[in-house]
C-alpha positions, 0 to 999 in steps of 0.5 A, a space after each residue: 491443503 491440496 497442491 494447486 497448479 495454476 496455469 493458462 495465464 501470463 505469469 508476472 513474477 513481480 519483475 517480468 512476464 513469463 509466457 505460458 508458465 504456471 505456478 505450483 503452490 502448497 500450504 499457502 506458499 509458492 513451491 516453484 514456477 513451472 516454466 513454459 514446456 517444463 510441465 509436459 509429461 510430468 505427473 503431479 501428486 494425485 491430490 493436485 488441483 489443476 486450475 486452467 485460468 484460460 487467459 489473463 494475468 497472474 501476478 503477486 497480490 497488490 500491496 497498499 501502504 496507505 488505506 484509511 478505510 474501506 468496506 464502509 468503515 474507517 480505521 478512525 471509527 474505533 480501531 480493532 482487529 475486526 475493523 481492520 479485517 473489514 477494511 481489508 475485505 473491502 479492498 480485496 475485490 480490487 486485487 489488494 491482498 496486503 494493506 496497512 490500515 491507516 489512522 488519520 490524526 486523532 486523539 492519543 487514546 485512539 492512536 494508542 488503541 490502534 497500536 495495541 491491536 495491530 499485531 493481533 490483526 497481522 497475526 490473523 493473516 487476513 490481509 492486514 500487513 501492519 499499521 500506518 500512523 498518519 499523524 498526529 506529528 504533522 505540520 498544521 500549515 499542511 494539514 489537508 483534511 486532518 485536524 490541526 488542533 491535534 498536531 504536535 511534535 514527537 516526544 520521547 514517549 511517542 518514540 518508545 511507543 512506536 518502537 514497541 509497536 514495531 517490535 510487537 508487529 515484527 514478531 509475527 513472522 516465519 523464519 527470516 521473512 518479515 511479514 508486518 511493519 509499522 509506518 509513521 508519517 511525520 512532518 520534518 518540522 515535528 521531528 529531529 534527525 536524531 529522533 528519526 535515527 532512533 525510530 529507524 534503528 528501532 524498526 519503524 519505517 519513517 515517512 516524511 509528509 504533511 510538511 512545509 520543510 525545506 530541501 535541506 531539512 528533508 535531506 537531513 531526515 532522509 540521511 538519518 533514516 527516513 525511508 519515504 514520503 507520503 503521497 508525493 506532491 500532496 500536503 508538502 512543500 513544492 518544487 521550485 528552481 531555487 528552493 526544491 523543498 520536500 518534493 525535490 528532496 524526495 526525487 533527488 535522494 537515492 534511498 527514498 521511496 514515494 507513494 503516489 495517488 494516481 486518481 486524476 485528482 490529487 496530482 496532474 498526470 503531467 506532474 506524475 510523469 515528470 516525477 517518474 522520469 526524475 526519480 533517481 536511486 534505488 528508491 522508487 515511486 509506487 501506488 497507494 490509494 489513500 482510500 476512505 471508507 466508501 471503497 467497496 461500500 456502495 455509499 456516497 458520504 461518510 463522517 470523519 472527525 464529525 465532518 461530512 465527506 462526500 463523493 463527487 463523480 467525474 474524471 477518471 474516478 470520483 473524488 472525495 471532498 470536505 463540505 467546502 467542496 474543494 479540500 480533498 479528503 483521501 480518495 475513492 481509488 482502488 489499486 487496480 484502478 491505479 494500475 489502469 490509470 498508470 498505463 493510460 495516463 502516465 506512460 507506464 508499461 504493464 510491467 512497470 504499473 504492476 511493479 508499482 503495486 507489488 514488488 515496489 511497495 513490498 520493498 519499501 515496507 521491507 515485507 520480504 515474504 511477498 510482492 514477488 512470485 518465487 519459491 517459499 514466498 506467500 501465495 498472495 496472488 491476483 488474477 486479472 483480465 487483459 485490461 487489469 480488472 480483477 477476476 480472483 485473488 488468493 491470500 496465503 493460497 486461499 482463493 476468492 473469485 470475483 468474476 461472475 462468469 467464472 465458477 470454478 473452485 479456487 
């Protein structure tokens, strides 16, 4: 692969902007940032492809830790590496270059199948960065769109299988950089602190969610190693002034990260603004889409566990509901839309909104090879216009153009 110099856009490195700077990449990796003025008079190797982006923003590719489907398919349709690639391809036009296909509560056989194929999907390097199991260890009282009859406590065999899967995914790495992970969403009621500790020490990222637990129960699991909460506010015990519950624990514990669905339907923007101001510690809130199969598909309905999920237009973006017309069933959100929502409705600066889709989820997932633009990191990139609509993306240096008015080779 030839060396590429990308310049002409504002460069966001995952933390801050660099004005009038460029990015030098080769063989799928970032060589270095070319700071403003430092490229004058330099002679690049004769095979260097110089690409003038002529405006916009060049940033790390977006990372989505919770994606149920996309491109017309759901992971629950029948987990396979090819199906995971279809989901990743469905989200790539919206700036996502790394995602965790997410399995909603299903049978033991389907869950085992998803775990079996995850490592191969990560190794193929087509935008899949691991696996997220959202169930079956959830609380029936906070089932959301999941099937309560399939929910159950964590058993010893489950822990063994999760650790084995995390280890297998974790072998897909180069040098000391971590490039894949396993996330499991588990209700506090369905797992003991000792079990949390065993999973965390075995390399599994534990996220508490779909839980009706108390503040004290949540803090015990966080102290034992649970790293985050799944879609903060949704399907969990709410904050009260005498019973802070799971929401309060997530905001109060300094080490805990939290995904948020910023679509205007799952959480009122005022609640998200309060949560963003309240979150303390090293842990941060970050964007997830919780997207279903309709993203990137052009369809309006799909089937989930034999139930019809329909898209209803309105608001900032459409919402997805069960046949009762009320119960939310994932989202129709893409990551670029979440960023725009954050700036428009959550008082976020462009920098913070971009961090919540890049360096923050990378830190939560411990994916040390991406999420920032720095030497030796992956050349996973997104090129945005000034309104944060996607023009092009790169995965490991391989570009794909999504702007019909832009025809230069990437």
